[in-house]
N, C-alpha and C positions, 0 to 999 in steps of 0.2 A: 302526611306523616302524623301519627298520633304523638301525643306529648308524654315524655317520661320525666318525672320529677325526682330530684334529690332534695330532700327536706331535712335540714339540721334543726336541732332544738325540739325534736319529738321525744316524749309525748307532751311537750309544753302546751300551754293554753292556746296561744295564737297559731302555732303550727297545726294543732288539732282543728281549730275553727277554719283555717284556710283550706285544709283537706276536705272538710265537710262542704265548704262552698264550691271548691273545684269539682267535687264529686257530683254536683248537680248536672254535669255534662259528661257522664261516664264514657260515652261513645268516643270522646276526644282524648281519652286517657289510656295510654299503654300500661303504665304502672307508676307507683310511688316507691322510691327507696327511702326508707325512714330511718335516719341515723339516730341511735340512742346510746346512752352510756350503759356500761355493764350493770350498774346497780339499779338502772331503770327498766331492766328487762321485763319484770313482772307487770309493771304498769303499762309498758309498751304493748305487751301481748294482750292485756285487758282492753286497751284502747282499740287495738286492731279488731278484736272480737266485737266491740261496740260498733265500729264502722260497718262490719259485715251484717249487723242486725239493722242498722239505721240508714244505710246508704245503699246505692245500687252497685257499689264496688264489690268485686269478687276477690277470693282469697289470693289468687295469683297476681292481683293488681296492688297488693299491699305487702311489700318486701321489707322485713325488719333487718337492719344491719347494725351490728354492735361496733361502735367506734368511739373515737375521742378526738375532737378538733384540735386539741393542744399537741397532738402527736403528728409527726410527719406522715403524709398520706392518710391522715385521719385515723391512723392505727389499723387500717383495713388490709386484709390479705391482698397480695398482688393480683389474684384472679378476680377479686371483686372490683378492684380499681380499674382493671382492664374492661370489665363488663360495663362499669359506669362510663368509662371513656367512650365506649361505642354506642351506648344507648341514651344517655341523659340529654334532654333538650332544654330543661329548665332547672336552675338551682335556686332554692329559697334558703338563704342563710339567716336563720333566726337564733341559733344557739349563742348565748351570751350570759354573762353573770349580771342579772338584774338585781343588784343589792346596793342600796345607797350607803350602807355602813361597811362595805367590804374593804379589805386591805388592798393597797395599790398593787402589790406583787401578784396576788391571786387574780385580780381583775385584769391586769396586763396580760397574764399568761392566757386567759380564756378569751378576752375580748380582742386583743391585738394579735398575739401569736396565732390564736385559733382562727381568726379571720384570714390571716395571711396564708395559713395552711389550706383553708378552703379555696382561696383564690388560686393558689398554686395548682391544686387538683383540677379546678375548673378549666385551666389552660390546656388540659389534656383531653377535654371533651370535644370530640370531632363534629358533633351535631348541635352544639349549644346555640340556642336561640335567645336566651335571656338569663342573666345572673342577677337575682333580686337580693339586695343586701339590706337588712334591717338595721338602720342606725337609730338615732333618736334626735328629736328637736333640740335636746339639751346638750348637744355638742357645742352649742353657743356659749356654754359656761356662764360667766358673769357679765357677758356683754349686755348692754342696755339698748333701748331704742328699738328699731325695727331690724330684724334679721331676715335676710332674703334666702330663698331656696338655693340660689347659685353661689352662696357664700359659705365658706368653711374656715379658712385659715384666719386665726386671730392670736393675739398675745395677752389676752386677759386670763385670769385664774379660773378655777372651777370650784363648784360647791362641794364636790366629793370625788373619790377615785373612780366611781362608775362613770361620771361625766367625762373625766379626763381621759380614761382609757377608751371610751367609745369615740371620743374626738380623735385620739391617736390612731385608732383602728380605721376610721373613715379616711384620715389623711393617707395612711398606708394603703388602704384599699384603692384609692384613686391613683396612686402611683403604680400599683402592681396589677391593676385590672387590664391595663393596656388597651387593646382594641376589642376586647370582649364586649358584647352588647349588654350593658348593665342598666339597672334601675335602682336608685337609692330611696328607701322609704324612711322618713323621719317622723314617727308618731309623737304625739304629746302624751299626757297622762291618760291611760286607758281606763275606762270605767265600764259599767255593765251595759247590757243590750238596750238599744234605744226604745224598743217596744215593750219588752218584758222586765227590764231591769236586771235580768239574770247575770250573775257573775260567779266565777269559781274562786275568787280571791278577794280578801277584804283589806287591801292595802291602799296607799294613796289617800284620797279624800275621805275614805270610809272611817278614818280615825275621828273625823268630826262627828259622824253619827255615833261612834262608840262613846264619845264624850257626852253627847246629848242623852244617850241612854243611861250612862253612869250617873249623870247629874240631873236626872229626871225630876227628883223631888225639889230641886232648886229653881225650876223653870218659872218665868222666863230668864234666860241667861244674858249676860252683857255681851256687847261686841268686844273683840280682842283688838284694841288699838283702832286707829282711824285710817291706816293705810289700805289701799284698794288696788294692789297690783293685779294685773291681768293673769288669769290662771287658765291653762289649756287642758280642759277635760273633754275627751272624745269617747263616744261609745264604741265598744269593740267591733260591732257589726259594720260601722262606718269604715273603720280601719281595714277590716277583712274585705269588704266589698270594693273599696277604692283600690286596695292593693291588687286584688284579683284582676280588675279591669286594667289598671295602669301597667301591670306586669306582662300583659299580653298585647296591649295596643301598640302599634308602631310608633305612636307619638311618645311613648314612655322610654324609648331607647336613649341612653346617655342623659337621663333626666334625674333630678332630685326633687322629691315631693315632701312638703310639710303636711302631714296628716294631723293638723291641729284645727282648732275651732277658728274659722275665719272671722267670727264676731264674738270673741271671748268676753266673759263676764269677769268682774273684779272679785278678789278674795272676799271682801266685805259683803258684796252682793250675793256671792255664793253661800256664805255662812248664813246670811239673812234668809235666803230661799230654803235652805236645809232646816233652819230653825222654825220657819213658818209652817212648812209641810210636816215636820216631826211633832211640834208642840201645838200647832194651830194658833200661834201668837208670834208677834215680832220680838226680837231681842230688846232688852231694856238696859240702858246705861252703857258705859264704856269702861273697860279696865285697860291700863297701859299694856302694850304688847310685851314689854320687858318683864312684866309681872307674870304673864302667861308662860313665857319661856323659863322663868326662874323656878316655876313649880313642876316643870317637866323633868323630874328626877327619873333615874332608870326604873324605879318601882312604878311610877305613874305611867311612863311610856309603855311599860309592859302591860299594864292594865288596859291602856288604850289601844294596844296591839298596833303600835306605830313605831317607826324609826324617827328619832328626833330630827334627822336631816330632812324629813318630809316638809317641815315648816318652811324651809328655805324657798320652796317652790310657791309659797303663798305670799311672799313679801318681795320677791325680786321683780323689778319692773322691766319687762321685755315683751315685745310683740313679734309674732312670727308671720311673715308674709306668706300667702298661699296662692300667689298668682299662677304658678305652673299647675297646681292642683285644680284650681277652679276652672282654668282654661281647658285642661285636658279631660276633665270630668263633665264639662258642659254638654248637656243633651243626653246624658246617661241616666239621669234620675238619681244618681248617687250624690247625696248632699249630707253635710253634717248638721244634725238637728240642733235647734236652739236648746241650750242647757235648761232654760226655764221650763220647757216642755218635758225634758228628760228627768229632772230631779224628783217629781212625784213618783215616777216608776221605780227609780233607784231606792227611794225611801220605803216604798211599799214592799219591794223585794227584800230589802234589808230587814224590815220588821218581821217578815214571815219566815226568813231563812237563816238569819245570823244566829249563831249559838248564843244562848242567854249569858249575860254577864251580871255579876252582882252590882247592884246600884250602891252609890255612895250614901252613907247614912250620916 
C-alpha cells in the first residue's frame, strides 16, 4: 500500500523540506494532503508549483486543503474529513506558533487546542500507520542537568509561553493519542543546511552574526560574560533526514527523539567560533553579561533582528540526552555534524545572502 500523508504547517519551512525529502521516493507515495490557512493560499499554491518543477511529484499527488487546526475537525468540510479518514496512512503535525514573544492565550489556542484537534481527527483514520508529532526539546522549560527522551512531566517554570504551551500540548498529546502508533520529534534550535549553510530564516543564533556585522568597525569584540552553557544548534537537513527515517522505521513507534546535538558546544565557544570565522580574529576582553542585556533595548533588538527571549537559550544550563536517537539511527549514516565544521558554512551563506544592515558608527 502506498503512503498517503496529511501534513499540517504547510507551506512552512520544515514541512516543505520534509516533503522534498519524502519525494525522493515518489513511487512509494499516493499523495500529500497539505493543510494550509486561508491567508497562506497564495504561498501554498506557489510552493506546490515549485514542487512540480523540482521533484518527481505529479499534480494529483499534491492536494492543497484549506483549514485551521484551532477549529473542530480542522475546519474541513465533512466530505474532506471522510476522504482523509479512508486514505491517510501518515500524519505529520508540524503546525504550531513558533514565537518566543507570543502571548500565552494565542499560543495555547494554536499549540494545545490545535494539537488536540489534529489528534482527534487522527483517531478517525482507518489506515493510520504513524502519527508524527513535532514537539520541541524545550518542553523541559527551566529544568537543569540532563533531560532524557522518555521524560516529560516536571514542575519547573518555563522561559516563555511558547515553551509552556508546547509542554502542555505534548502532555495532552500523550493522554489523547491512545493506541495510535506515534513518534514524537523534539528538535533543538534549527539552523542552516550542514553542507551549504542555506537557510530561509535569520532567527535564533543568527542574531550574533547580525551583531558582528553591525559592530564590524569595532572588531575584535569582547566576550559577553564568562558563562558557557551548552547550546543545541542542529542543521535542518539533519532534522529532516532523521525525522524521515524514524517516522517510518518500526523502531520509531511509541518513541520520543531529541534531535539535538549529541556533543553540543558552549555558548562562549560558539560565540568564539562565529567571531573567528567572521572577523578572522579571536574576541578580546570580557564585558559582564548583565551589561549586554542592559543595552538590548527594543530599538537595539529590532536592529539585531532578534527577540530578547533568545538570549535565555544561551545561558540556561541543560543537556539533552539522545540515547534513543543515536541507537535507532545507528547504521543509517544519519548523524548530526559537529558545529565546528558547520559554522564556516553558516557564516559564508550569511555573508552572501543576508540583507545588508547599516553598520554602527
